[in-house]
PDB file of N, CA, C and O in Angstrom:
ATOM      1  N   UNK A   1       0.795  -1.227  -0.084  1.00  0.00           N
ATOM      2  CA  UNK A   1      -0.176   0.132   0.037  1.00  0.00           C
ATOM      3  C   UNK A   1       0.777   0.992  -0.209  1.00  0.00           C
ATOM      4  O   UNK A   1       1.963   0.749   0.011  1.00  0.00           O
ATOM      5  N   UNK A   2       0.316   2.137  -0.714  1.00  0.00           N
ATOM      6  CA  UNK A   2       1.362   3.431  -1.010  1.00  0.00           C
ATOM      7  C   UNK A   2       1.471   4.283   0.909  1.00  0.00           C
ATOM      8  O   UNK A   2       2.290   5.146   1.223  1.00  0.00           O
ATOM      9  N   UNK A   3       0.520   3.751   1.735  1.00  0.00           N
ATOM     10  CA  UNK A   3       0.789   3.919   3.405  1.00  0.00           C
ATOM     11  C   UNK A   3       0.047   5.093   3.330  1.00  0.00           C
ATOM     12  O   UNK A   3       0.411   5.917   4.168  1.00  0.00           O
ATOM     13  N   UNK A   4      -0.767   5.414   2.694  1.00  0.00           N
ATOM     14  CA  UNK A   4      -1.428   7.110   2.469  1.00  0.00           C
ATOM     15  C   UNK A   4      -3.191   6.790   2.942  1.00  0.00           C
ATOM     16  O   UNK A   4      -3.953   5.926   2.508  1.00  0.00           O
ATOM     17  N   UNK A   5      -3.441   7.924   4.047  1.00  0.00           N
ATOM     18  CA  UNK A   5      -4.992   7.783   4.220  1.00  0.00           C
ATOM     19  C   UNK A   5      -4.968   9.481   3.858  1.00  0.00           C
ATOM     20  O   UNK A   5      -4.030  10.260   4.033  1.00  0.00           O
ATOM     21  N   UNK A   6      -6.149   9.728   3.369  1.00  0.00           N
ATOM     22  CA  UNK A   6      -6.342  11.080   3.393  1.00  0.00           C
ATOM     23  C   UNK A   6      -6.886  12.089   4.257  1.00  0.00           C
ATOM     24  O   UNK A   6      -7.818  11.856   5.027  1.00  0.00           O
ATOM     25  N   UNK A   7      -6.328  13.194   4.148  1.00  0.00           N
ATOM     26  CA  UNK A   7      -6.953  14.131   5.496  1.00  0.00           C
ATOM     27  C   UNK A   7      -8.237  14.457   5.931  1.00  0.00           C
ATOM     28  O   UNK A   7      -8.602  15.159   6.873  1.00  0.00           O
ATOM     29  N   UNK A   8      -9.033  13.659   4.861  1.00  0.00           N
ATOM     30  CA  UNK A   8     -10.380  13.931   5.039  1.00  0.00           C
ATOM     31  C   UNK A   8     -11.185  12.900   6.325  1.00  0.00           C
ATOM     32  O   UNK A   8     -12.382  12.937   6.611  1.00  0.00           O
ATOM     33  N   UNK A   9      -9.902  11.830   7.084  1.00  0.00           N
ATOM     34  CA  UNK A   9     -10.468  11.408   8.118  1.00  0.00           C
ATOM     35  C   UNK A   9     -11.119  12.052   8.777  1.00  0.00           C
ATOM     36  O   UNK A   9     -10.840  13.212   9.080  1.00  0.00           O
ATOM     37  N   UNK A  10     -12.920  10.955   9.426  1.00  0.00           N
ATOM     38  CA  UNK A  10     -13.591  11.774  10.191  1.00  0.00           C
ATOM     39  C   UNK A  10     -14.685  10.496  10.741  1.00  0.00           C
ATOM     40  O   UNK A  10     -14.972   9.352  10.389  1.00  0.00           O
ATOM     41  N   UNK A  11     -15.112  11.542  11.902  1.00  0.00           N
ATOM     42  CA  UNK A  11     -15.870  10.527  12.669  1.00  0.00           C
ATOM     43  C   UNK A  11     -17.380  10.858  11.928  1.00  0.00           C
ATOM     44  O   UNK A  11     -17.787  11.990  11.665  1.00  0.00           O
ATOM     45  N   UNK A  12     -17.988   9.781  11.704  1.00  0.00           N
ATOM     46  CA  UNK A  12     -19.452   9.703  10.979  1.00  0.00           C
ATOM     47  C   UNK A  12     -20.506  10.325  12.114  1.00  0.00           C
ATOM     48  O   UNK A  12     -20.425  10.219  13.338  1.00  0.00           O
ATOM     49  N   UNK A  13     -21.475  10.978  11.357  1.00  0.00           N
ATOM     50  CA  UNK A  13     -22.473  12.143  12.519  1.00  0.00           C
ATOM     51  C   UNK A  13     -22.946  11.320  13.636  1.00  0.00           C
ATOM     52  O   UNK A  13     -23.183  11.883  14.705  1.00  0.00           O
ATOM     53  N   UNK A  14     -23.180   9.536  13.472  1.00  0.00           N
ATOM     54  CA  UNK A  14     -23.712   8.905  14.278  1.00  0.00           C
ATOM     55  C   UNK A  14     -22.726   8.473  15.214  1.00  0.00           C
ATOM     56  O   UNK A  14     -23.148   7.753  16.119  1.00  0.00           O
ATOM     57  N   UNK A  15     -21.214   8.812  15.202  1.00  0.00           N
ATOM     58  CA  UNK A  15     -20.030   8.473  15.896  1.00  0.00           C
ATOM     59  C   UNK A  15     -20.105   6.995  16.039  1.00  0.00           C
ATOM     60  O   UNK A  15     -19.979   6.448  17.135  1.00  0.00           O
ATOM     61  N   UNK A  16     -20.308   6.354  14.940  1.00  0.00           N
ATOM     62  CA  UNK A  16     -20.075   5.038  15.007  1.00  0.00           C
ATOM     63  C   UNK A  16     -19.212   4.402  14.256  1.00  0.00           C
ATOM     64  O   UNK A  16     -19.011   3.190  14.343  1.00  0.00           O
ATOM     65  N   UNK A  17     -18.742   5.028  13.609  1.00  0.00           N
ATOM     66  CA  UNK A  17     -17.191   4.784  12.472  1.00  0.00           C
ATOM     67  C   UNK A  17     -16.389   5.970  12.154  1.00  0.00           C
ATOM     68  O   UNK A  17     -16.850   7.086  11.914  1.00  0.00           O
ATOM     69  N   UNK A  18     -15.133   5.635  12.171  1.00  0.00           N
ATOM     70  CA  UNK A  18     -14.448   6.475  11.589  1.00  0.00           C
ATOM     71  C   UNK A  18     -14.017   6.395  10.099  1.00  0.00           C
ATOM     72  O   UNK A  18     -13.306   5.421   9.852  1.00  0.00           O
ATOM     73  N   UNK A  19     -14.326   7.299   8.948  1.00  0.00           N
ATOM     74  CA  UNK A  19     -14.259   7.189   7.462  1.00  0.00           C
ATOM     75  C   UNK A  19     -12.842   7.743   7.177  1.00  0.00           C
ATOM     76  O   UNK A  19     -12.244   8.517   7.924  1.00  0.00           O
ATOM     77  N   UNK A  20     -12.375   7.249   6.001  1.00  0.00           N
ATOM     78  CA  UNK A  20     -11.204   7.307   5.686  1.00  0.00           C
ATOM     79  C   UNK A  20     -11.045   6.979   4.310  1.00  0.00           C
ATOM     80  O   UNK A  20     -11.885   6.257   3.774  1.00  0.00           O
ATOM     81  N   UNK A  21      -9.931   7.483   3.580  1.00  0.00           N
ATOM     82  CA  UNK A  21      -9.713   7.031   2.082  1.00  0.00           C
ATOM     83  C   UNK A  21      -8.353   6.493   1.714  1.00  0.00           C
ATOM     84  O   UNK A  21      -7.493   7.359   1.555  1.00  0.00           O
ATOM     85  N   UNK A  22      -8.033   5.405   1.570  1.00  0.00           N
ATOM     86  CA  UNK A  22      -6.847   4.647   1.453  1.00  0.00           C
ATOM     87  C   UNK A  22      -6.215   4.511   0.150  1.00  0.00           C
ATOM     88  O   UNK A  22      -7.066   4.184  -0.677  1.00  0.00           O
ATOM     89  N   UNK A  23      -5.002   4.639  -0.381  1.00  0.00           N
ATOM     90  CA  UNK A  23      -4.506   4.654  -1.484  1.00  0.00           C
ATOM     91  C   UNK A  23      -3.968   3.366  -1.915  1.00  0.00           C
ATOM     92  O   UNK A  23      -3.335   2.980  -0.932  1.00  0.00           O
ATOM     93  N   UNK A  24      -3.892   2.724  -2.584  1.00  0.00           N
ATOM     94  CA  UNK A  24      -3.420   1.293  -2.971  1.00  0.00           C
ATOM     95  C   UNK A  24      -3.565   0.797  -4.020  1.00  0.00           C
ATOM     96  O   UNK A  24      -4.591   0.245  -4.418  1.00  0.00           O
ATOM     97  N   UNK A  25      -1.894   1.019  -4.976  1.00  0.00           N
ATOM     98  CA  UNK A  25      -1.813   0.580  -5.804  1.00  0.00           C
ATOM     99  C   UNK A  25      -2.303   1.934  -6.939  1.00  0.00           C
ATOM    100  O   UNK A  25      -2.932   1.583  -7.938  1.00  0.00           O
ATOM    101  N   UNK A  26      -2.113   2.888  -6.824  1.00  0.00           N
ATOM    102  CA  UNK A  26      -2.915   4.188  -7.451  1.00  0.00           C
ATOM    103  C   UNK A  26      -4.375   4.279  -7.452  1.00  0.00           C
ATOM    104  O   UNK A  26      -4.968   5.028  -8.228  1.00  0.00           O
ATOM    105  N   UNK A  27      -4.859   3.666  -6.754  1.00  0.00           N
ATOM    106  CA  UNK A  27      -6.328   3.292  -6.565  1.00  0.00           C
ATOM    107  C   UNK A  27      -6.930   3.997  -5.414  1.00  0.00           C
ATOM    108  O   UNK A  27      -6.354   3.667  -4.377  1.00  0.00           O
ATOM    109  N   UNK A  28      -7.958   4.917  -5.208  1.00  0.00           N
ATOM    110  CA  UNK A  28      -8.295   5.214  -3.810  1.00  0.00           C
ATOM    111  C   UNK A  28      -9.780   4.325  -3.491  1.00  0.00           C
ATOM    112  O   UNK A  28     -10.589   4.009  -4.363  1.00  0.00           O
ATOM    113  N   UNK A  29      -9.919   3.973  -1.802  1.00  0.00           N
ATOM    114  CA  UNK A  29     -10.568   2.926  -1.802  1.00  0.00           C
ATOM    115  C   UNK A  29     -11.200   3.927  -0.709  1.00  0.00           C
ATOM    116  O   UNK A  29     -10.437   4.630  -0.048  1.00  0.00           O
ATOM    117  N   UNK A  30     -12.526   3.988  -0.528  1.00  0.00           N
ATOM    118  CA  UNK A  30     -13.300   4.374   0.577  1.00  0.00           C
ATOM    119  C   UNK A  30     -13.251   3.247   1.714  1.00  0.00           C
ATOM    120  O   UNK A  30     -13.725   2.144   1.445  1.00  0.00           O
ATOM    121  N   UNK A  31     -12.658   3.501   3.056  1.00  0.00           N
ATOM    122  CA  UNK A  31     -13.018   2.807   4.257  1.00  0.00           C
ATOM    123  C   UNK A  31     -13.283   3.343   5.575  1.00  0.00           C
ATOM    124  O   UNK A  31     -13.392   4.496   5.992  1.00  0.00           O
ATOM    125  N   UNK A  32     -13.343   2.431   6.014  1.00  0.00           N
ATOM    126  CA  UNK A  32     -13.829   2.892   7.407  1.00  0.00           C
ATOM    127  C   UNK A  32     -13.825   1.588   8.779  1.00  0.00           C
ATOM    128  O   UNK A  32     -13.980   0.415   8.437  1.00  0.00           O
ATOM    129  N   UNK A  33     -13.650   1.911  10.186  1.00  0.00           N
ATOM    130  CA  UNK A  33     -13.150   1.410  10.860  1.00  0.00           C
ATOM    131  C   UNK A  33     -14.310   1.631  12.143  1.00  0.00           C
ATOM    132  O   UNK A  33     -14.416   2.743  12.659  1.00  0.00           O
ATOM    133  N   UNK A  34     -15.052   0.620  12.543  1.00  0.00           N
ATOM    134  CA  UNK A  34     -16.131   0.942  13.613  1.00  0.00           C
ATOM    135  C   UNK A  34     -15.131   1.464  15.122  1.00  0.00           C
ATOM    136  O   UNK A  34     -14.019   1.087  15.490  1.00  0.00           O
ATOM    137  N   UNK A  35     -16.051   2.422  15.700  1.00  0.00           N
ATOM    138  CA  UNK A  35     -15.732   2.645  16.961  1.00  0.00           C
ATOM    139  C   UNK A  35     -15.574   1.405  17.885  1.00  0.00           C
ATOM    140  O   UNK A  35     -14.716   1.393  18.767  1.00  0.00           O
ATOM    141  N   UNK A  36     -16.388   0.395  17.675  1.00  0.00           N
ATOM    142  CA  UNK A  36     -16.265  -0.734  18.484  1.00  0.00           C
ATOM    143  C   UNK A  36     -14.701  -1.222  18.700  1.00  0.00           C
ATOM    144  O   UNK A  36     -14.021  -1.292  19.724  1.00  0.00           O
ATOM    145  N   UNK A  37     -14.385  -1.554  17.215  1.00  0.00           N
ATOM    146  CA  UNK A  37     -13.421  -1.857  16.922  1.00  0.00           C
ATOM    147  C   UNK A  37     -11.759  -1.066  17.330  1.00  0.00           C
ATOM    148  O   UNK A  37     -10.645  -1.581  17.422  1.00  0.00           O
ATOM    149  N   UNK A  38     -12.146   0.145  17.477  1.00  0.00           N
ATOM    150  CA  UNK A  38     -11.164   1.000  18.270  1.00  0.00           C
ATOM    151  C   UNK A  38     -11.377   0.964  19.818  1.00  0.00           C
ATOM    152  O   UNK A  38     -10.422   1.329  20.503  1.00  0.00           O
ATOM    153  N   UNK A  39     -12.266   0.655  20.304  1.00  0.00           N
ATOM    154  CA  UNK A  39     -12.495   0.417  21.863  1.00  0.00           C
ATOM    155  C   UNK A  39     -11.637  -0.759  22.128  1.00  0.00           C
ATOM    156  O   UNK A  39     -10.681  -0.851  22.898  1.00  0.00           O
ATOM    157  N   UNK A  40     -12.162  -1.635  21.346  1.00  0.00           N
ATOM    158  CA  UNK A  40     -11.708  -2.917  21.598  1.00  0.00           C
ATOM    159  C   UNK A  40     -10.249  -3.489  21.503  1.00  0.00           C
ATOM    160  O   UNK A  40      -9.778  -4.464  22.086  1.00  0.00           O
ATOM    161  N   UNK A  41      -9.812  -2.852  20.845  1.00  0.00           N
ATOM    162  CA  UNK A  41      -8.174  -3.089  20.056  1.00  0.00           C
ATOM    163  C   UNK A  41      -7.442  -1.680  20.300  1.00  0.00           C
ATOM    164  O   UNK A  41      -6.237  -1.790  20.527  1.00  0.00           O
ATOM    165  N   UNK A  42      -7.848  -0.656  20.295  1.00  0.00           N
ATOM    166  CA  UNK A  42      -6.907   0.334  20.451  1.00  0.00           C
ATOM    167  C   UNK A  42      -6.874   1.111  21.164  1.00  0.00           C
ATOM    168  O   UNK A  42      -6.305   2.157  20.848  1.00  0.00           O
ATOM    169  N   UNK A  43      -7.542   0.953  22.625  1.00  0.00           N
ATOM    170  CA  UNK A  43      -7.539   1.821  23.874  1.00  0.00           C
ATOM    171  C   UNK A  43      -8.773   3.007  23.755  1.00  0.00           C
ATOM    172  O   UNK A  43      -8.981   3.721  24.736  1.00  0.00           O
ATOM    173  N   UNK A  44      -9.427   3.148  22.745  1.00  0.00           N
ATOM    174  CA  UNK A  44     -10.666   3.745  23.227  1.00  0.00           C
ATOM    175  C   UNK A  44     -11.496   3.892  23.833  1.00  0.00           C
ATOM    176  O   UNK A  44     -12.367   3.022  23.809  1.00  0.00           O
ATOM    177  N   UNK A  45     -11.679   5.157  24.760  1.00  0.00           N
ATOM    178  CA  UNK A  45     -12.489   4.913  25.823  1.00  0.00           C
ATOM    179  C   UNK A  45     -14.007   4.830  25.359  1.00  0.00           C
ATOM    180  O   UNK A  45     -14.182   5.503  24.344  1.00  0.00           O
ATOM    181  N   UNK A  46     -15.244   4.141  25.855  1.00  0.00           N
ATOM    182  CA  UNK A  46     -16.019   4.244  25.553  1.00  0.00           C
ATOM    183  C   UNK A  46     -16.913   5.669  25.442  1.00  0.00           C
ATOM    184  O   UNK A  46     -16.860   6.527  26.324  1.00  0.00           O
ATOM    185  N   UNK A  47     -17.502   5.759  24.583  1.00  0.00           N
ATOM    186  CA  UNK A  47     -17.957   7.526  24.482  1.00  0.00           C
ATOM    187  C   UNK A  47     -17.190   8.512  24.492  1.00  0.00           C
ATOM    188  O   UNK A  47     -17.526   9.588  24.987  1.00  0.00           O
ATOM    189  N   UNK A  48     -15.886   8.268  23.873  1.00  0.00           N
ATOM    190  CA  UNK A  48     -15.198   9.460  23.422  1.00  0.00           C
ATOM    191  C   UNK A  48     -15.538   9.993  23.020  1.00  0.00           C
ATOM    192  O   UNK A  48     -16.561   9.644  22.431  1.00  0.00           O
ATOM    193  N   UNK A  49     -15.054  11.496  22.871  1.00  0.00           N
ATOM    194  CA  UNK A  49     -15.030  12.833  21.964  1.00  0.00           C
ATOM    195  C   UNK A  49     -14.480  12.531  20.843  1.00  0.00           C
ATOM    196  O   UNK A  49     -13.615  11.658  20.778  1.00  0.00           O
ATOM    197  N   UNK A  50     -14.870  13.159  19.876  1.00  0.00           N
ATOM    198  CA  UNK A  50     -14.313  13.064  18.431  1.00  0.00           C
ATOM    199  C   UNK A  50     -12.692  13.234  18.405  1.00  0.00           C
ATOM    200  O   UNK A  50     -11.884  12.449  17.908  1.00  0.00           O
ATOM    201  N   UNK A  51     -12.531  13.987  18.813  1.00  0.00           N
ATOM    202  CA  UNK A  51     -10.626  14.369  19.198  1.00  0.00           C
ATOM    203  C   UNK A  51     -10.187  13.190  19.450  1.00  0.00           C
ATOM    204  O   UNK A  51      -9.400  12.604  18.707  1.00  0.00           O
ATOM    205  N   UNK A  52     -10.694  12.671  20.630  1.00  0.00           N
ATOM    206  CA  UNK A  52     -10.130  11.447  21.251  1.00  0.00           C
ATOM    207  C   UNK A  52     -10.506  10.335  20.484  1.00  0.00           C
ATOM    208  O   UNK A  52     -10.250   9.266  21.038  1.00  0.00           O
ATOM    209  N   UNK A  53     -10.952  10.266  19.551  1.00  0.00           N
ATOM    210  CA  UNK A  53     -11.526   8.894  18.345  1.00  0.00           C
ATOM    211  C   UNK A  53     -10.464   9.097  17.660  1.00  0.00           C
ATOM    212  O   UNK A  53      -9.610   8.216  17.565  1.00  0.00           O
ATOM    213  N   UNK A  54     -10.353  10.148  17.138  1.00  0.00           N
ATOM    214  CA  UNK A  54      -9.384  10.727  15.875  1.00  0.00           C
ATOM    215  C   UNK A  54      -8.054  10.167  16.312  1.00  0.00           C
ATOM    216  O   UNK A  54      -7.467   9.400  15.549  1.00  0.00           O
ATOM    217  N   UNK A  55      -7.417  10.559  17.733  1.00  0.00           N
ATOM    218  CA  UNK A  55      -6.382   9.876  18.301  1.00  0.00           C
ATOM    219  C   UNK A  55      -6.231   8.543  18.620  1.00  0.00           C
ATOM    220  O   UNK A  55      -5.159   8.082  19.013  1.00  0.00           O
ATOM    221  N   UNK A  56      -7.131   7.963  18.492  1.00  0.00           N
ATOM    222  CA  UNK A  56      -6.705   6.236  18.721  1.00  0.00           C
ATOM    223  C   UNK A  56      -6.753   6.006  17.158  1.00  0.00           C
ATOM    224  O   UNK A  56      -5.890   5.216  16.772  1.00  0.00           O
ATOM    225  N   UNK A  57      -7.490   6.470  16.276  1.00  0.00           N
ATOM    226  CA  UNK A  57      -7.343   6.056  14.778  1.00  0.00           C
ATOM    227  C   UNK A  57      -5.613   6.225  14.522  1.00  0.00           C
ATOM    228  O   UNK A  57      -4.877   5.300  14.180  1.00  0.00           O
ATOM    229  N   UNK A  58      -5.165   7.717  14.794  1.00  0.00           N
ATOM    230  CA  UNK A  58      -3.933   7.964  14.354  1.00  0.00           C
ATOM    231  C   UNK A  58      -2.883   6.998  15.188  1.00  0.00           C
ATOM    232  O   UNK A  58      -1.968   6.465  14.560  1.00  0.00           O
ATOM    233  N   UNK A  59      -2.998   6.817  16.361  1.00  0.00           N
ATOM    234  CA  UNK A  59      -2.303   6.210  17.171  1.00  0.00           C
ATOM    235  C   UNK A  59      -2.471   4.425  16.089  1.00  0.00           C
ATOM    236  O   UNK A  59      -1.501   3.803  15.656  1.00  0.00           O
ATOM    237  N   UNK A  60      -3.692   4.083  15.946  1.00  0.00           N
ATOM    238  CA  UNK A  60      -2.954   2.758  15.630  1.00  0.00           C
ATOM    239  C   UNK A  60      -3.012   2.706  13.845  1.00  0.00           C
ATOM    240  O   UNK A  60      -3.716   1.878  13.268  1.00  0.00           O
ATOM    241  N   UNK A  61      -2.376   3.464  13.292  1.00  0.00           N
ATOM    242  CA  UNK A  61      -2.339   3.803  11.972  1.00  0.00           C
ATOM    243  C   UNK A  61      -1.921   2.765  11.341  1.00  0.00           C
ATOM    244  O   UNK A  61      -2.628   2.444  10.385  1.00  0.00           O
ATOM    245  N   UNK A  62      -0.796   1.973  11.592  1.00  0.00           N
ATOM    246  CA  UNK A  62      -0.045   0.989  11.454  1.00  0.00           C
ATOM    247  C   UNK A  62      -0.653  -0.243  11.369  1.00  0.00           C
ATOM    248  O   UNK A  62      -0.402  -0.959  10.400  1.00  0.00           O
ATOM    249  N   UNK A  63      -1.461  -0.629  12.283  1.00  0.00           N
ATOM    250  CA  UNK A  63      -2.282  -1.895  12.670  1.00  0.00           C
ATOM    251  C   UNK A  63      -3.466  -1.487  11.634  1.00  0.00           C
ATOM    252  O   UNK A  63      -4.081  -2.507  11.322  1.00  0.00           O
ATOM    253  N   UNK A  64      -3.920  -0.473  11.080  1.00  0.00           N
ATOM    254  CA  UNK A  64      -5.224  -0.135  10.869  1.00  0.00           C
ATOM    255  C   UNK A  64      -4.941  -0.489   9.095  1.00  0.00           C
ATOM    256  O   UNK A  64      -5.740  -1.084   8.370  1.00  0.00           O
ATOM    257  N   UNK A  65      -3.518   0.090   8.658  1.00  0.00           N
ATOM    258  CA  UNK A  65      -2.815   0.140   7.401  1.00  0.00           C
ATOM    259  C   UNK A  65      -2.875  -1.973   6.933  1.00  0.00           C
ATOM    260  O   UNK A  65      -3.122  -2.633   5.924  1.00  0.00           O
ATOM    261  N   UNK A  66      -2.615  -2.169   7.889  1.00  0.00           N
ATOM    262  CA  UNK A  66      -2.183  -3.728   7.698  1.00  0.00           C
ATOM    263  C   UNK A  66      -3.228  -4.396   7.625  1.00  0.00           C
ATOM    264  O   UNK A  66      -3.037  -5.548   7.236  1.00  0.00           O
ATOM    265  N   UNK A  67      -4.601  -4.040   7.916  1.00  0.00           N
ATOM    266  CA  UNK A  67      -5.630  -4.815   8.045  1.00  0.00           C
ATOM    267  C   UNK A  67      -6.648  -4.354   6.835  1.00  0.00           C
ATOM    268  O   UNK A  67      -7.705  -4.878   6.482  1.00  0.00           O
ATOM    269  N   UNK A  68      -6.030  -3.298   6.365  1.00  0.00           N
ATOM    270  CA  UNK A  68      -6.846  -2.337   5.028  1.00  0.00           C
ATOM    271  C   UNK A  68      -6.121  -3.403   3.851  1.00  0.00           C
ATOM    272  O   UNK A  68      -6.798  -4.042   3.045  1.00  0.00           O
ATOM    273  N   UNK A  69      -4.731  -3.452   3.919  1.00  0.00           N
ATOM    274  CA  UNK A  69      -3.651  -4.116   3.111  1.00  0.00           C
ATOM    275  C   UNK A  69      -4.239  -5.312   2.356  1.00  0.00           C
ATOM    276  O   UNK A  69      -4.493  -5.519   1.169  1.00  0.00           O
ATOM    277  N   UNK A  70      -4.415  -6.337   3.986  1.00  0.00           N
ATOM    278  CA  UNK A  70      -5.291  -7.849   3.657  1.00  0.00           C
ATOM    279  C   UNK A  70      -6.154  -7.500   2.990  1.00  0.00           C
ATOM    280  O   UNK A  70      -6.030  -7.843   1.815  1.00  0.00           O
ATOM    281  N   UNK A  71      -7.092  -6.893   3.250  1.00  0.00           N
ATOM    282  CA  UNK A  71      -8.650  -6.710   2.711  1.00  0.00           C
ATOM    283  C   UNK A  71      -8.290  -6.401   1.336  1.00  0.00           C
ATOM    284  O   UNK A  71      -8.658  -7.112   0.401  1.00  0.00           O
ATOM    285  N   UNK A  72      -7.623  -5.423   1.199  1.00  0.00           N
ATOM    286  CA  UNK A  72      -7.437  -5.274  -0.410  1.00  0.00           C
ATOM    287  C   UNK A  72      -6.896  -6.258  -1.648  1.00  0.00           C
ATOM    288  O   UNK A  72      -7.297  -6.470  -2.792  1.00  0.00           O
ATOM    289  N   UNK A  73      -5.792  -6.749  -0.850  1.00  0.00           N
ATOM    290  CA  UNK A  73      -5.333  -8.083  -1.265  1.00  0.00           C
ATOM    291  C   UNK A  73      -6.022  -9.193  -1.195  1.00  0.00           C
ATOM    292  O   UNK A  73      -5.374 -10.234  -1.299  1.00  0.00           O
ATOM    293  N   UNK A  74      -7.411  -9.281  -1.014  1.00  0.00           N
ATOM    294  CA  UNK A  74      -8.621 -10.306  -1.574  1.00  0.00           C
ATOM    295  C   UNK A  74      -9.369  -9.480  -2.284  1.00  0.00           C
ATOM    296  O   UNK A  74      -9.531  -9.998  -3.389  1.00  0.00           O
ATOM    297  N   UNK A  75      -9.889  -8.499  -2.218  1.00  0.00           N
ATOM    298  CA  UNK A  75     -10.531  -7.460  -3.239  1.00  0.00           C
ATOM    299  C   UNK A  75     -10.051  -6.269  -3.527  1.00  0.00           C
ATOM    300  O   UNK A  75      -9.828  -5.622  -2.503  1.00  0.00           O
ATOM    301  N   UNK A  76      -9.776  -5.660  -4.607  1.00  0.00           N
ATOM    302  CA  UNK A  76      -9.848  -4.770  -4.250  1.00  0.00           C
ATOM    303  C   UNK A  76     -10.570  -3.725  -5.337  1.00  0.00           C
ATOM    304  O   UNK A  76     -10.764  -3.983  -6.525  1.00  0.00           O
ATOM    305  N   UNK A  77     -10.964  -2.334  -4.568  1.00  0.00           N
ATOM    306  CA  UNK A  77     -11.812  -1.605  -5.342  1.00  0.00           C
ATOM    307  C   UNK A  77     -13.030  -1.158  -4.405  1.00  0.00           C
ATOM    308  O   UNK A  77     -13.537  -0.047  -4.249  1.00  0.00           O
ATOM    309  N   UNK A  78     -13.370  -2.574  -3.756  1.00  0.00           N
ATOM    310  CA  UNK A  78     -14.830  -2.269  -2.921  1.00  0.00           C
ATOM    311  C   UNK A  78     -14.574  -1.761  -1.495  1.00  0.00           C
ATOM    312  O   UNK A  78     -13.608  -2.128  -0.826  1.00  0.00           O
ATOM    313  N   UNK A  79     -15.535  -0.863  -1.064  1.00  0.00           N
ATOM    314  CA  UNK A  79     -15.489  -0.144   0.076  1.00  0.00           C
ATOM    315  C   UNK A  79     -15.135  -1.001   1.290  1.00  0.00           C
ATOM    316  O   UNK A  79     -15.831  -1.969   1.599  1.00  0.00           O
ATOM    317  N   UNK A  80     -14.103  -0.658   1.941  1.00  0.00           N
ATOM    318  CA  UNK A  80     -13.803  -1.535   3.460  1.00  0.00           C
ATOM    319  C   UNK A  80     -14.050  -1.023   4.223  1.00  0.00           C
ATOM    320  O   UNK A  80     -13.859   0.191   4.282  1.00  0.00           O
ATOM    321  N   UNK A  81     -14.864  -2.066   5.634  1.00  0.00           N
ATOM    322  CA  UNK A  81     -15.621  -1.339   6.854  1.00  0.00           C
ATOM    323  C   UNK A  81     -14.728  -2.635   8.018  1.00  0.00           C
ATOM    324  O   UNK A  81     -15.100  -3.787   8.242  1.00  0.00           O
ATOM    325  N   UNK A  82     -13.828  -2.113   8.424  1.00  0.00           N
ATOM    326  CA  UNK A  82     -12.864  -2.972   9.447  1.00  0.00           C
ATOM    327  C   UNK A  82     -13.946  -2.679  10.895  1.00  0.00           C
ATOM    328  O   UNK A  82     -14.542  -1.665  11.257  1.00  0.00           O
ATOM    329  N   UNK A  83     -13.877  -3.785  11.359  1.00  0.00           N
ATOM    330  CA  UNK A  83     -14.514  -4.264  12.607  1.00  0.00           C
ATOM    331  C   UNK A  83     -13.661  -4.807  13.589  1.00  0.00           C
ATOM    332  O   UNK A  83     -12.479  -4.941  13.271  1.00  0.00           O
ATOM    333  N   UNK A  84     -14.060  -5.184  14.843  1.00  0.00           N
ATOM    334  CA  UNK A  84     -13.210  -5.850  15.686  1.00  0.00           C
ATOM    335  C   UNK A  84     -12.716  -7.076  15.529  1.00  0.00           C
ATOM    336  O   UNK A  84     -11.718  -7.527  16.092  1.00  0.00           O
ATOM    337  N   UNK A  85     -13.498  -7.687  14.669  1.00  0.00           N
ATOM    338  CA  UNK A  85     -12.948  -9.116  14.635  1.00  0.00           C
ATOM    339  C   UNK A  85     -11.825  -9.045  13.251  1.00  0.00           C
ATOM    340  O   UNK A  85     -11.615 -10.177  12.816  1.00  0.00           O
ATOM    341  N   UNK A  86     -11.115  -7.995  12.529  1.00  0.00           N
ATOM    342  CA  UNK A  86     -10.080  -7.549  11.842  1.00  0.00           C
ATOM    343  C   UNK A  86      -9.053  -7.681  12.598  1.00  0.00           C
ATOM    344  O   UNK A  86      -8.007  -8.159  12.159  1.00  0.00           O
ATOM    345  N   UNK A  87      -9.190  -7.282  13.844  1.00  0.00           N
ATOM    346  CA  UNK A  87      -8.028  -7.128  14.951  1.00  0.00           C
ATOM    347  C   UNK A  87      -8.173  -8.289  15.615  1.00  0.00           C
ATOM    348  O   UNK A  87      -7.097  -8.606  16.123  1.00  0.00           O
ATOM    349  N   UNK A  88      -8.918  -8.960  15.805  1.00  0.00           N
ATOM    350  CA  UNK A  88      -8.755 -10.461  16.729  1.00  0.00           C
ATOM    351  C   UNK A  88      -7.762 -11.155  16.761  1.00  0.00           C
ATOM    352  O   UNK A  88      -7.383 -11.285  15.598  1.00  0.00           O
ATOM    353  N   UNK A  89      -7.051 -11.733  17.504  1.00  0.00           N
ATOM    354  CA  UNK A  89      -6.221 -12.945  17.400  1.00  0.00           C
ATOM    355  C   UNK A  89      -5.198 -12.103  16.659  1.00  0.00           C
ATOM    356  O   UNK A  89      -4.892 -12.791  15.685  1.00  0.00           O
ATOM    357  N   UNK A  90      -4.465 -10.890  16.616  1.00  0.00           N
ATOM    358  CA  UNK A  90      -3.384 -10.372  15.738  1.00  0.00           C
ATOM    359  C   UNK A  90      -2.420  -9.847  16.678  1.00  0.00           C
ATOM    360  O   UNK A  90      -1.379  -9.332  16.272  1.00  0.00           O
TER     361      UNK A  90
END
C-alpha cells in the first residue's frame, strides 16, 4: 500500500465509525473502522469525543493500514469496513 490515508479522515455523524480513504496501487478506496473496533483493540474509551477517537485512529495507523492491505489483497476497489473481528488474534 502507498501507506496513505487522506486528510478527510472523520468520525461519522452518528459516532459509530471513522471514515477515511486509503490509496492502494494508485487507486483510492473508501474505508471505515468501527468505533467498537477502536474501543476493543486500540484503547479508545467508550463514549470518547471526536478528538480522542481520531487520536486512537492515528495511534493505530500501522495496524489499521495492515488490516486494510489484507482486505485489499483479497478484493480491490470495494469499500472496506473494518470491525473488531479484523483485529482479533493479531
